[in-house]
DRENGU-866598 format. One record per residue: y, z, x of N, C-alpha, C in turn; residue in three letters. Coordinates in steps of 0.2 Angstrom, whole numbers, plus 5000, padded with zeros to 4 digits. Layout:
// DRENGU-866598
YZXYZXYZXAla/...
***
This chain:
// DRENGU-866598
499449995004500150044998500450005004Ile/501149965001501749975009502050005005Glu/502750045009503050115006503450105010Arg/504250085009504850065011504950135009Arg/505550145018506050205017506850165018Phe/507050225017507950235020508250285024Tyr/508550255028508850305032509850315028Ala/510150375032510450395028510850425033Lys/511550415035511850455040512350515038Val/512450565040512750615040513350605043Tyr/514050615039514450655042514650725046Arg/514050765040514250825042513650855040Asp/513350875050512850895050512250935047Glu/513050995043512751045039512351025034Gly/512950955029512650955023512050905021Gln/511750855028511250855031510450895030Gly/510650935032510150975032510051025028Gln/510651045022510751085017510251015015Gln/510450965014510150895005509450895009Thr/509450885016508350885014508050935016His/508451015016508151075012507951075005Gln/508451055001508551044994507850994992Val/507750904995507250894994506650894996Leu/506450955001505950935001505450984998Arg/505951074995505751104992505851084984Ala/506151054981505951024973505550964974Leu/505350914980504650874981504050914980Trp/503650984985503651024984503551074975Lys/504151084974503951104969503551064956Gln/503950994959503650934954502950914958Ala/502750944964502150924965501650944963Arg/501651034963501551094963501551094955Ala/501851084950502051134945501851044940Asn/501750994941501750944938502350924932Gly/502750924934503650964932503750874929Glu/504050844926504350774921504750764926Gly/504750784929505250764936505150754944Phe/505250684948505150724956505850704959Thr/505750664966506550654970506050614973Val/506350574978506150514985506050564988Ala/505250564991504950584995505550605003Arg/505650675004505950685013505150665016Pro/505450615021505150595025505150645032Leu/505750655033506150695041507050695041Ala/507050755047507850735046508250745054Tyr/508350705057508450675064508950735065Leu/508850785068509750825066510150805071Ser/510050775078510050745084510650675083Gly/510250635075510450575073511250605068Leu/510850665065511250655057510850645052Arg/510250585051510350535049509550565043Thr/509550565039508850585034508550515032Leu/507950515035507250475031507150495026Leu/507050465020506750475015506250385011Gln/505850415008505450355005505650334998Glu/505750254997506150214996506050254985Glu/506650254983506150274975505850224970Ala/505350204970505250144965505150144957Pro/505350064956505350094948505950064947Gly/506350044941506950034936507350094940Ser/508150094939508750154939508850154933Thr/509050194928509250194920509750134917Leu/510250124921510850084921510450024920Glu/509949984924509549924924509149914915Glu/508549974916508549974910508849984901Ile/509550014902509849994896510449974895Val/510549894901510549844902510349814900Leu/509549784903509149744901508549724897Arg/508549784895508149824887508349844882Glu/508049774877508349804871508149874868Ser/507649894870507549964863507150014873Asp/507750064873507650104878507450154876Thr/507250154869507250264866506550294870Thr/506250274872505650304877505850334883Ala/506350264885506450314892507050324891Ala/507550354889508050374886507750464887Val/507350474881506950524881506650554886Arg/506450524891505950534897506050574901Arg/506850534901507550574906507650634900Val/508150644900508150694893507750754894Ala/506950724896506450794896506450794902Arg/506550744908506450764915507050844916Ala/507550794914508150834917508250914912Leu/507950914908507750974905507551034907Ala/506950994913506551054918507051054922Ala/507550994927507750984932508151064932Phe/508451054926508851114924508651194928Asn/508251184923507551244921507251284929Gln/507251224933506751254938506951284942Gly/506851274948506851354953507451284959Asp/507751324960508251324969507951334974Ala/508251314981507751344986508551424987Pro/508251444989508651524990509051524996Ala/509351444998510051455001510351405000Thr/509851364992510551334991511351364989Thr/511951304989512651314986512651354981Gln/513151374980513751394975514151374971Arg/513951314965514651324960514851344956His/515551374958515651404953516051424950Phe/516351444942516951424939517651394942Leu/517651454948518151414953518051354955Ala/517651344958517551284959517651234954Asp/517551234946517451174944518251174940Gln/518551214940519351224939519851184944Val/519451194952519851144955519651074956Ala/519251054952518950994954519150954948Val/519551004941519950954937520450984939Leu/520651004940521151014947521750954949Glu/521050944954521050844959521150804953Arg/520850814950520650764940521350764940Ala/521850834939522450834934522950784938Arg/523250814949523550774952523250714952Arg/522750684951522450614953522750564948Leu/522550584940522850534932523450544933Leu/523650614934524650614933524950544939Gly/524450544945525150484951524950424948Trp/524050404947523950344944523950324939Ala/524450394931524550354924525150394925Cys/525650374924526150434924526150444918Pro/526050384914526250384904525750404901His/525250454903524750464902524950554903Leu/525350564908525050634909525050684907Arg/525450684899525450724895524650734893Val/524450654890523950694886523550714894Glu/523550694897522850754904523050814904Val/523750834902523750904903523750934899Glu/523650914893523550934883522350954887Ser/522350874886521550884885521250934892Ile/521650954900521350994904521351054901Ile/522251084898522151154894521551154887Glu/521351124888520751114881520051134886Gly/519851094891519151114896519451174896Val/519751204901520051254903520051334901Leu/520051294891520251364889519051394886Ala/519051334886518251324884517651334892Gly/517951364896517551374901517251454903Leu/516851474904516851534909516051524913Gln/516051604916515451604919514951614915Glu/514751544918513851584916513251584922Val/512751594919512151594924512051544927Pro/511851534936511851474937511351434937Leu/511351404938510551334936510551284943Arg/509851274943509751184948510051144944Pro/510751104949511051064943511351004949Thr/511250924948511150904953511850894954His/512650884949513150914951513350794949Arg/513250744950513150694953512850654950Asp/512850624942512050604942512650534934Leu/512150514939512450424936511850384933Lys/511750344930511250314926510750274933Pro/511250234939510950224945510750254950Asp/510550334945510050424954509850414950His/509450384944508950384942508650344939Ile/508050344942507350314942506950314939Phe/506450284933505950264932505450224933Leu/505050254935504150224937503550254932Asp/503450214930502950234922502850294920Gly/502650334922502750424916503150474922Glu/503550434928503650444933504750454931Arg/505050544933505850494933505850554941Thr/506250504942506450534950507350514953Ile/507450554956508150584954508450564960Phe/508650524963509150544971509950544970Ile/509850534975510750564978510850624979Asp/510450664979510750744980511150764984Leu/511750764988511850774991512150864988Asp/512650844982512750884981512750934974Ser/511850924976511550974973511751074974Phe/511751104969511951154969511851214962Ala/511851274964511551294959512051314957Lys/512351294950512951294944512951294936Ala/513451284931513251274927512851214926Asp/512251234922511851174920512251124919Pro/512751134914512651074904513251024911Val/513251034915513950994920513150914921Leu/512750934921512350874922512350834919Asp/512050854909511950794905512650774903Pro/513450834901513950824903514150754906Ala/513750734912514150724917513750634915Tyr/513150644913512950594912512950544908Leu/513350584897513450564894514250534895Leu/514450564900515150554902515050454904Ala/514650454911514550404914513950344908Arg/513950364902513650304897514050314896Leu/514650334892515450334889515550284889Ala/515850274897516150224903515750164903Ala/515050154903514950084906515050034898Met/515550014897515549944891516349954896Pro/516750004900517349984905517149934911Ala/516349944912516249924919515549874920Leu/515349864911514549814909514849784902Phe/514549724900514349694898514049694891Pro/514249804892513649834885514349824879Ile/514049814871514149844868514449934866Pro/514949964865515350024867514550074859Pro/514450044853513950054849513250054852Glu/513150014857512550054860512450074865Arg/513150074868513250144875513250234869Ala/513350204865513450274860512750304858Arg/512450254855511750234853511250274858Ala/511350244864510950274869511050394872Val/511650394871512150474876511750504869Ala/511850474862511550494857510650544857Arg/510550464859509450504861509550544866Glu/510050534871509750554876510050674873Phe/510550654869511050724869510450754865Ala/510250724858509650764854509050774859Glu/508750714862508450734866508450824872Glu/508550814873509050854879509150924877Tyr/509450914871509650974870509051024863Phe/508650974866507950994862507551034866Ala/507751044873507151064877507551104881His/508351134880508551204885508851244879Val/509251284878509251344879509751334873Pro/509951344867510451334860511051334865Gly/511351394865511951414871512051354875Ala/511651324879511851244883512251244877Trp/512151234873512651134869513251164866Gln/513351224868514151214865514851224871Glu/514451224874515051204883514951154882Arg/514551104879514651024881515350974879Leu/515450994875516450974874516650984880Pro/516451024885517151044886516851014893Phe/516451014894515851004902516150914900His/516150884896516150794894516550774895Tyr/517150834891518050814892518250804900Ala/518050844904517950874910517850814915Gly/517050774912516850744918517150674916Ala/517650674909517650584907518450594911Leu/518650634912519550644916519150624924Leu/518650654925518250664931518050574932Lys/517650544927517650464929518450414929Ile/519050464923519250374921519750374928Ser/520150434934520050394938519950354941Phe/519350334944518550304945518750244946Gly/518950224938519150144937519750144939Leu/520050184941521050154946520650144952Phe/520150194952520050164959519550104964Gly/519250084957518750004956519149964958Arg/519849974955520449924949519949904946Gln/519749934943519249894936519849844931Ala/519549784928520249754925520549794919Pro/521049804916521249864913521349894912Asp/521249924918521149994923521550044917Trp/522250024914522450074913522250084902Pro/522350034901521850024898521150074896Asp/520750084898519850114900520550144898Lys/520750174905520950254907521050284898Ile/521550264896521850284890521250284884Ala/520850244883520250264880519450324880Thr/519450314889519250384889519550444890Leu/520050464888520350504888520350514879Leu/520750454876520550474869519850494867Glu/519350484871518650514870518450604873Glu/519050594879518950654878519350734875Ala/519850684871520250724867519650704861Arg/519550704856519150694855518350754853Ala/518050734861517650804861517950864863Ser/518550874860519050934860518950954853Leu/
***
């Protein structure tokens, strides 16, 4: 069987070592417990070169499936169950922690960047951030990807594989479904996909995910979802997506509706 791998070079030695430790722990956990998720298998970390070697993740990304296939229900619900298991699993003892203060700092950065890129939307951005901050609170921290995009999730048969765990931390686990849902909401701004289809996929994911996690988690979703939309909005400017001011305004409307 041919196996392919890829190498990732890190600017920071500590981050590379931390990611390698996380991947090893999650890989062993998934193999031992038969969880509904796994990660791309870590092969080695070359400290002198600050380079992580991993097996290439097989299968298709969730993004490819949503764009290509007409019926995504089974795939989307499988991803939701896998993420629920991931967020309720164990994290290595050395895992960094992402507290409420850290999330507030993320929102403050979004406030500054959007205020600079879209001064005409500054009042709207300020109002949304005030609403998000009013709803956030310190909660028990759980394993959290913190950068979960549809192209960071591979499906291969019955396996769901998460990649790019450089931002992995113990954090509010609702950050993960919120960020993934925000990415799905932004897909029509980047790809030829009708907004109705993106909403249907998001609805299926949310329904399945919150059926497998504590009920209190869903109460925090509107706030984290609005915050994730703010973060993604500036990304449209950074990518210089066509008609980005109107697309940012649309995402901000979605954030306001969430609150």
